[in-house]
C-alpha positions in Angstrom: 0.0 0.0 0.0 1.3 3.4 -0.9 2.2 6.1 1.7 1.4 9.6 0.8 2.9 12.8 2.1 0.5 15.8 2.4 2.2 17.3 -0.6 1.5 14.2 -2.6 -2.1 13.8 -1.4 -2.8 17.4 -2.6 -2.1 16.4 -6.2 -5.3 14.1 -6.1 -7.6 17.1 -5.8 -10.2 15.6 -8.3 -9.5 18.5 -10.8 -8.4 18.4 -14.5 -8.8 14.6 -14.6 -6.9 13.8 -11.4 -8.4 11.2 -9.1 -10.0 12.6 -5.9 -8.4 11.3 -2.6 -9.1 12.3 0.9 -7.3 11.3 4.1 -9.0 10.4 7.4 -7.2 9.2 10.5 -4.2 8.1 8.6 -6.0 6.3 5.7 -6.2 7.7 2.2 -9.5 7.0 0.4 -10.4 7.2 -3.3 -13.6 9.1 -3.5 -13.5 9.6 -7.3 -16.5 7.4 -8.0 -18.9 9.5 -5.9 -21.0 12.1 -7.6 -20.9 14.0 -4.4 -17.2 14.7 -5.1 -17.4 16.2 -8.6 -14.5 18.3 -9.4 -12.9 17.5 -6.1 -15.5 19.5 -4.0 -18.1 18.1 -1.5 -20.8 20.2 -0.2 -18.6 23.3 -0.7 -17.0 22.6 2.7 -14.5 19.6 1.9 -11.9 19.4 -1.0 -10.2 16.4 -2.3 -6.5 16.2 -1.8 -6.8 17.2 1.9 -6.8 15.5 5.3 -10.4 15.6 6.6 -9.4 14.4 10.1 -10.1 17.6 11.8 -13.1 18.8 9.8 -15.4 15.7 9.5 -16.8 16.6 12.8 -18.7 19.4 11.0 -20.2 16.9 8.4 -23.9 15.9 8.7 -22.6 12.2 8.5 -20.1 10.1 10.4 -16.7 8.8 9.3 -18.3 5.3 8.5 -19.5 6.8 5.2 -15.8 6.6 4.1 -16.0 2.8 4.4 -17.8 2.8 1.1 -14.6 3.9 -0.7 -11.4 2.0 -1.4 -8.4 2.7 0.8 -5.5 3.5 -1.6 -2.7 4.2 1.0 -1.9 5.8 4.2 -0.9 9.4 5.1 2.5 9.9 6.3 2.8 11.4 9.8 4.5 14.7 10.0 
């Protein structure tokens, strides 16, 4: 499984044909297949290519929703 730095994760922002990846609690998920992540944006609040660990508390759903998406790697600790 691949390990991503935050800089590498930012390249997977879902724009210009790039896949949309997000990180949560150390795992990196591919959310490209979700219509809710078109162009790398989700509900105007969340952006692909970012670590959502600190911001998912503000979402109307829990982190269990990410279980629907494949884990493509882990996020490197800083």
